[in-house]
C-alpha positions in Angstrom: 6.3 38.2 3.7 3.2 39.3 5.7 2.2 36.7 8.2 -1.5 36.3 7.3 -3.5 34.1 9.6 -3.8 30.5 8.6 -5.9 28.6 11.2 -6.4 24.9 11.1 -10.0 25.4 9.7 -8.7 27.7 7.0 -5.9 25.3 6.3 -8.3 22.4 5.7 -10.5 24.5 3.6 -7.6 25.6 1.4 -6.1 22.1 1.0 -9.5 20.7 0.3 -9.6 22.5 -2.9 -5.9 22.5 -3.6 -4.6 21.3 -6.9 -1.2 19.8 -7.7 1.3 22.1 -9.3 1.8 21.6 -13.0 4.9 19.6 -12.6 3.0 17.1 -10.4 0.6 15.9 -13.0 -3.2 15.9 -13.2 -5.5 14.2 -10.7 -7.7 11.4 -11.8 -11.4 11.0 -11.1 -12.1 9.1 -7.9 -13.7 5.8 -8.3 -16.7 4.9 -6.1 -15.6 2.8 -3.2 -17.1 -0.6 -3.0 -20.2 -0.7 -0.9 -19.5 -2.5 2.4 -21.7 -3.9 5.1 -21.5 -1.7 8.1 -19.8 -3.2 11.1 -22.2 -3.1 14.0 -21.2 -2.7 17.7 -21.5 -6.5 18.2 -19.6 -7.5 15.1 -16.0 -8.5 14.9 -13.8 -6.2 12.9 -11.7 -8.2 10.4 -8.2 -6.7 9.9 -5.6 -7.3 7.3 -2.0 -6.5 8.2 0.4 -5.2 5.5 4.0 -5.3 6.7 4.5 -7.8 9.6 8.1 -7.1 10.7 8.9 -5.3 14.0 6.0 -2.8 14.4 3.5 -4.8 12.3 4.0 -8.0 14.2 5.5 -7.0 17.6 3.1 -4.0 18.3 0.0 -4.0 16.0 -0.7 -7.8 15.6 -0.1 -8.3 19.3 -2.3 -5.4 20.4 -5.2 -5.7 18.0 -5.0 -9.5 18.3 -5.9 -9.3 22.0 -9.2 -7.5 21.4 -12.2 -9.8 21.6 -14.0 -7.9 18.8 -11.1 -8.1 16.3 -10.3 -10.9 13.9 -7.1 -11.1 11.9 -8.2 -12.1 8.5 -5.1 -11.7 6.4 -1.4 -10.9 6.6 1.0 -9.6 3.9 4.8 -9.3 3.6 7.5 -9.7 1.0 9.7 -11.6 3.3 8.5 -15.2 3.7 9.9 -15.8 7.3 7.9 -12.7 8.5 4.8 -13.9 6.7 5.1 -17.4 8.1 5.5 -16.1 11.6 2.4 -13.9 11.3 0.3 -16.8 10.0 1.4 -18.9 12.9 0.3 -16.2 15.3 -3.2 -16.6 14.0 -3.0 -20.4 14.3 -3.0 -20.7 10.6 -6.4 -18.9 10.2 -5.2 -15.8 8.4 -4.8 -15.8 4.6 -1.2 -15.0 3.5 -0.3 -12.6 0.7 2.9 -11.6 -1.0 1.3 -8.7 -2.9 -0.8 -6.2 -0.8 -3.1 -5.5 -3.8 -4.4 -9.1 -3.6 -5.1 -8.6 0.1 -7.1 -5.5 -0.7 -9.3 -7.6 -2.9 -10.3 -9.9 0.0 -13.9 -8.9 0.5 -14.3 -9.7 4.2 -11.5 -7.4 5.3 -12.9 -4.3 7.0 -9.7 -2.4 7.6 -5.9 -2.7 7.0 -3.0 -2.0 9.3 0.0 -0.7 7.4 3.4 -1.1 8.9 5.7 -1.1 5.9 8.6 1.2 5.6 7.3 4.8 5.0 8.1 4.9 1.3 5.1 2.6 0.8 2.6 4.4 3.1 0.9 6.7 0.6 0.4 4.2 -2.2 -1.0 1.5 0.0 -3.2 3.8 2.1 -4.8 5.5 -1.0 -5.4 2.2 -2.7 -6.9 0.7 0.5 -9.3 3.7 0.8 -10.3 3.2 -2.9 -10.9 -0.5 -2.1 -13.3 0.5 0.6 -11.0 -0.4 3.6 -10.5 1.7 6.7 -6.8 2.4 7.3 -4.5 2.4 10.3 -1.1 3.6 9.0 2.1 3.7 11.0 3.9 7.0 11.3 5.2 8.9 9.4 1.9 9.2 7.5 3.9 10.4 4.4 7.2 11.5 3.1 6.2 14.3 0.7 3.6 17.1 0.9 1.6 15.8 -2.1 1.4 12.3 -0.6 -0.1 13.8 2.6 -2.6 15.8 0.7 -3.7 12.8 -1.5 -4.0 10.5 1.6 -6.2 13.0 3.4 -8.3 13.6 0.3 -8.7 9.8 -0.3 -10.0 9.3 3.2 -12.5 12.1 2.7 -13.6 11.2 -0.8 -14.0 7.5 -0.1 -15.4 8.1 3.4 -12.9 6.0 5.2 -12.0 5.9 8.9 -8.3 6.5 9.3 -5.7 6.6 12.1 -2.0 7.5 12.0 0.1 5.4 14.4 1.3 8.2 16.8 0.3 6.3 19.9 1.6 8.9 22.3 -1.2 11.2 21.1 -3.7 9.2 23.1 -1.9 9.4 26.5 -3.2 11.3 29.5 0.0 13.3 29.7 -0.3 14.7 26.2 -4.0 15.5 26.8 -3.1 17.4 30.0 -0.5 19.4 28.0 -3.1 20.4 25.4 -5.6 21.4 28.2 -2.9 23.6 29.7 -2.0 25.3 26.5 -5.6 25.9 25.5 -6.5 27.2 28.9 -4.5 30.4 28.2 -2.5 30.0 31.4 0.8 30.5 29.5 -0.4 33.7 27.9 0.4 34.3 24.2 2.8 31.7 23.0 5.4 33.2 20.7 7.8 30.3 20.3 7.9 26.5 20.6 11.2 24.5 20.8 11.2 20.8 19.9 14.3 18.9 21.0 15.6 15.4 20.1 19.1 14.3 21.0 20.4 10.8 20.7 23.7 9.3 21.8 24.2 6.7 19.1 26.0 6.0 15.8 23.1 4.6 13.8 22.5 1.9 16.4 25.6 -0.1 15.3 24.8 0.0 11.6 28.5 0.3 10.7 29.4 -0.6 7.0 27.9 -4.0 6.0 28.7 -4.9 2.4 26.1 -5.3 -0.3 25.1 -8.9 -0.9 22.5 -11.2 -2.4 19.1 -10.8 -0.9 18.1 -13.0 2.0 16.4 -16.3 1.0 12.6 -15.7 0.9 12.9 -11.9 0.4 11.5 -10.1 -2.7 14.0 -7.2 -2.6 12.6 -5.5 -5.7 9.1 -5.5 -4.2 10.4 -4.3 -0.9 12.1 -1.3 -2.7 8.9 -0.7 -4.7 8.7 3.0 -5.6 12.2 3.7 -4.0 15.3 3.8 -6.2 16.8 0.5 -7.2 19.8 -0.3 -5.1 21.7 -3.6 -4.3 20.5 -5.5 -1.3 22.2 -4.5 2.0 21.3 -6.0 5.3 21.8 -2.5 6.9 18.9 -1.2 4.8 16.6 -4.2 5.5 17.3 -5.1 9.1 14.2 -4.3 11.1 13.9 -0.6 11.7 17.1 0.4 9.9 15.1 1.9 7.0 14.9 5.1 9.2 18.6 5.8 8.5 18.2 6.1 4.7 16.7 9.0 2.7 15.2 6.6 0.1 12.7 5.4 2.7 12.4 8.2 5.3 13.7 11.7 4.8 15.3 12.1 8.2 14.8 11.5 11.9 12.3 14.3 11.8 10.0 11.9 10.0 10.6 9.2 12.6 10.2 11.1 15.9 8.6 14.3 14.6 5.2 12.7 14.4 5.4 12.1 18.1 7.1 15.3 19.3 6.0 18.0 16.9 2.5 16.6 17.0 2.0 18.1 20.5 2.4 21.8 19.5 0.7 21.5 16.2 -2.3 19.9 17.9 -2.3 22.0 21.1 -2.0 25.3 19.2 -4.2 24.2 16.3 -1.6 25.3 13.8 -2.4 25.4 10.2 0.0 25.6 7.3 3.4 27.3 8.0 4.1 30.5 6.0 7.8 29.8 5.6 10.3 27.0 6.5 14.0 27.0 6.8 16.0 23.8 7.4 19.7 23.1 7.7 21.7 20.0 8.6 24.0 17.3 7.5 26.1 14.3 8.6 28.6 15.8 10.9 29.1 13.2 13.7 28.1 9.7 12.7 30.2 7.4 10.5 28.0 4.5 9.3 26.5 3.8 5.9 23.4 5.8 6.9 22.7 8.9 4.8 20.0 10.9 6.8 21.3 14.0 8.6 22.6 13.4 12.1 22.2 17.1 12.8 19.1 19.0 11.8 17.7 22.4 12.7 14.3 23.6 11.4 12.5 26.9 11.8 8.8 27.0 10.9 7.2 30.5 10.7 3.5 30.8 11.7 1.4 33.8 12.3 2.7 35.6 15.4 5.1 32.7 16.4 8.0 30.5 15.3 8.5 26.8 16.0 11.9 25.1 15.9 13.3 21.6 15.8 16.7 20.6 17.1 18.1 17.1 16.3 21.5 15.9 17.2 23.0 12.4 17.2 26.2 11.5 19.3 25.4 14.5 21.5 26.1 14.7 25.2 23.0 16.5 26.4 21.3 18.4 29.1 18.4 20.5 28.0 16.5 20.2 31.2 13.5 18.7 29.6 13.6 15.3 31.3 15.8 12.3 30.8 14.9 9.3 28.6 17.8 7.2 29.8 21.4 7.3 28.6 20.4 6.9 24.9 17.9 9.7 24.2 16.5 13.0 25.4 13.5 14.7 23.9 11.1 17.4 24.8 8.9 20.3 23.8 9.0 23.8 25.3 6.1 26.2 24.9 7.4 29.7 25.5 4.5 31.8 26.7 4.5 35.5 27.8 3.2 34.6 31.2 4.7 31.1 31.8 6.5 28.2 30.1 5.4 24.6 29.7 8.0 21.9 29.5 6.8 18.6 28.2 7.9 15.2 26.9 6.3 11.7 26.8 6.0 11.7 30.6 6.6 15.3 31.7 4.1 18.2 31.8 5.4 21.0 33.9 4.4 24.7 34.0 7.2 27.1 35.1 6.2 30.6 36.2 8.0 33.9 35.4 10.2 33.4 38.4 11.4 29.9 37.3 9.3 28.1 39.9 7.1 25.0 39.1 3.3 25.7 39.1 1.3 23.1 40.9 -2.1 23.9 39.5 -4.1 20.9 38.3 -7.6 22.3 37.7 -7.2 23.3 34.0 -10.4 23.0 31.9 -10.6 19.7 30.1 -10.9 20.4 26.3 -9.7 17.1 25.1 -11.8 14.1 26.1 -9.9 11.0 27.4 -9.0 8.3 24.9 -9.7 4.6 25.3 -6.3 4.0 23.7 -4.9 4.7 20.3 -5.6 1.2 18.9 -9.0 1.0 20.6 -10.0 4.3 19.1 -9.6 3.0 15.6 -11.7 -0.1 16.2 -14.5 1.8 18.0 -14.6 4.4 15.2 -14.9 1.7 12.5 -18.2 0.8 14.2 -19.5 4.3 14.8 -18.0 5.8 11.6 -16.6 8.7 13.6 -13.0 9.7 13.0 -10.2 8.9 15.5 -8.1 11.7 16.9 -5.2 11.1 14.5 -7.1 10.6 11.3 -5.4 11.6 8.0 -7.1 14.9 7.7 -6.4 16.0 11.3 -2.7 15.0 10.8 -2.3 16.9 7.5 -1.1 20.1 9.1 1.6 18.2 11.1 2.8 16.2 8.1 2.8 19.2 5.9 5.1 20.9 8.3 7.4 17.9 8.6 7.5 17.3 4.8 8.1 21.0 4.0 11.1 21.0 6.3 12.6 18.3 4.1 11.7 20.3 1.0 13.7 23.2 2.4 16.6 20.9 3.6 17.1 19.3 0.2 16.5 22.4 -1.8 19.1 24.0 0.5 17.2 27.2 1.1 14.3 28.8 2.9 11.0 28.3 1.2 7.7 30.3 1.4 4.5 28.4 1.2 1.2 29.2 -0.6 -1.3 26.8 0.9 -4.2 27.8 -1.3 -2.2 26.8 -4.4 -0.4 24.1 -2.5 3.0 25.2 -3.8 6.3 26.8 -2.9 6.2 30.5 -4.0 8.4 31.2 -7.0 10.6 28.1 -6.7 10.3 25.5 -9.5 13.1 23.2 -8.0 11.5 23.2 -4.6 8.1 22.5 -6.1 9.5 19.4 -7.8 10.6 18.2 -4.4 6.9 18.3 -3.2 6.5 15.0 -5.0 9.6 13.5 -6.7 8.8 10.7 -9.2 8.6 7.1 -8.0 10.5 4.3 -9.6 8.5 2.8 -12.4 6.0 1.3 -12.6 4.8 2.8 -9.4 2.9 6.1 -9.3 1.2 8.1 -6.6 -2.6 7.6 -7.0 -3.9 11.2 -7.5 -7.4 11.6 -6.1 -9.7 14.3 -7.4 -12.3 15.9 -5.1 -15.8 14.4 -5.7 
């Protein structure tokens, strides 16, 4: 297949007019979003939190709650102890909801913060946009290519401010890496390697038995669009959803939004032309079912990008240690130099293998006031934060197509204009598998 150029601009133009493949169903007309009073610079932004377990409560409520121009107006969760804890955090001021759809009807809510497991992200985000709410959604933004497209389209059609929760994107270190790549100092970049190795066996998940749901938990609502399965504490325990394909397709969805974000952003990559993924459960022994070993190759015009994931791997890739538990990094392979990066590292290596000490790279990415702060400021200015849904569409398309290839068990070739896998009905079905009834993906038509 000829590697025709697909820049980020062309990517967005193509997906802006993309239609779902026949098997995905027809889009419905977008409703007009409710008219909302504009939040001025001096107003408080009223937030509603949907999903208040670990990230929702421990990160987002704590961070947003410290901002003087933010008010927590509502909280929502299907587990009563989490809900009670969140209400207590607001001194009883926030309204409590079991059903997120009722929270979206609360008229004084300006924006929602979504920190549910990922299988809920698309439905809630799109319905929130339709309800006239701005949206902060935890990563991964989506699980399937069609979800990502509909989320970006909903934000555009309903004119919503959106932000994906890849907080590392706002750091000075990542900004410096982007400045270096775009300076041309590395020369033509022909390959990028993304590495994530972890020394764990599903964090002690083991083999807990199925049981009755915990008191105060609506297990059926927690499952929502995911397949119906018996309650298991291993699936529900905070953060453990990441080990099950029903809720997140693999660790590429969990850490890829942080790691692969850097090269997709720095190189302004559009849609991949072809994707090949291979992996399985070769090392770990718990009840988890996501791959513990995963290799991905994305083909772009004039370059390839790879992903390497291994659990229970004794490692030394030379990309910086993250302690005894995990090592991760990104390597930009340029014709003139190499850039090695991770969350804290940004080091250029010359052709002779020696570190380059240059610091005067042109600044092309302005500093961020912080990932959470960006979102609040943009609600007031109506500008878009750096990780808005449309900006993140190329990244999440790459991540999601990797899983399409993995579970189709073959290499796929991508037509971004038609938004479909070329000549592969089975793989196209994997772009948006059906939800469990009665849930359906809201399909948004361009206005």
